C-alpha positions, 0 to 999 in steps of 0.5 A: 476491461470488466469487473468479472475479470477482476475480481477473479484476479482477486479470488473475489466470489461474493456479492456484486449486488450490495453497496454495504460496509461489509461488501467493501470490507470484502472486496478490499480485503481480496484486493490487498491480499492479491495485488501487492504494492509495489514499485519494480517497474522503475527497476525493469526499464518499464514506465509507470503512466496514470492511465486506468487501462494501463494498470488495469492490464499490468495488475489483472492481466499480467497478475502484477501489482502497482503503487497507489496511483495504480492500486486505488485508481483501478480500486476506485474504478471497482467501486464506481462500477459496483455502484458506490459513491466514490471520491479521490483524494490527495495525500501528503507522506510523513517522512520520519528522517525529516520529522516533516510531510512531504512538500508534494501530494504523492499519494492517491486514497479513495473516499467511500460514501455509504448511507451518509457515512464516509470511509477512507480505502487506501489498497496502495500504501504496503507494509505495516502501514496497509490498513486492512479494513475501510476506515469510518473518517471520524476525528480521534477514535482508535480504529484496531485493526491486524496491522495495529492500531490506526486513528484519523485526527482531524485540525482546520479541515486537515486530516492525519492519520497515525498508526500505533504498532505492537512491540516486535520480536525479532529472531534475527538481531543482526537487522535489530537497526536495520533501516527497514525496521519501524522504531516508533511504536506510534507513527504519523503516516500523512496528512490529506484535506478533503478536497477531491482530486483528478488522476490528472493532479498526480501528474508530475508527481507519477513522472517525478518518482519514478526519475527523479534521484531523490525519490525513495522508489527510484531508490529502492526496489519495493514488492509488499503484499499482506497475508491472512497474518501479517505482511510480506515485503521484498526490499532490495534483496532483503525478504521481511516476512512480518506475522502480526500478533505473534504473541500476545501484543507482539509481532513477529518480524523476520528477516532474510537477505537474498542472493541475485539469483534468489530475487526473480524465484521468491517474486515468484513464490511469495508475491505471484509476480513473473517479470517481463524484464530484468529486475536490477534490485536496489535498496540505498538508504532512505526514509523508508521503514516497514 
């Protein structure tokens, strides 16, 4: 594993000498636009592990993506290798259908400290909740980014991430009530504490999320990637392309339903992913929104 090979994978040609916010942001944005958030391994008969080398080979050499335990672990390794002060944290994702945070710590994020100031970088959430810039870890401050306005709120040592979106224009009205479409303008995303975590803390979750019939990730085949002006998502057979701020304070959300034979071609053309095994798409109605 080496940083030069990783930088080639994400197309980053900037500095690797500075440990400042500008460099961190540049690397992070190259990462989220080159490396999808995806769980396709689960639906190709492949096992996802917590081994860094496994994630590196999959994402860097095989040009795949991964979920938070792969993407953010790799990002943390890169930043640590560049000399950044990094810590893994664990988060509990908000389930809108149950109107509650999960009781299982399933989401891995990275905290980075630069000149005494803490930031959260998260390259493993995907879709419209994927931050585009490192977020300053301060409570109650609106942090506008391309996807919308993010905000952290701290209460009794617990940090909460919320996101406010713009209005949405959906040309294909047959999808206006789709469960893949976020209905609320302000949405809770996840909560976390600042207790440092190790990858071992996610061992049970890694197995559970890819095997349990109750897991979102067994119910939906997911592949999302950020673009220069929005994001793409392939959930089951449904391809979504979102353009942020398409018109003043309005996002364009376009839906297309694919045929079986179009899925692999779309993965290659829209996400730059070529799978080694046959994908079995799935989209069981569940608590997942974009």
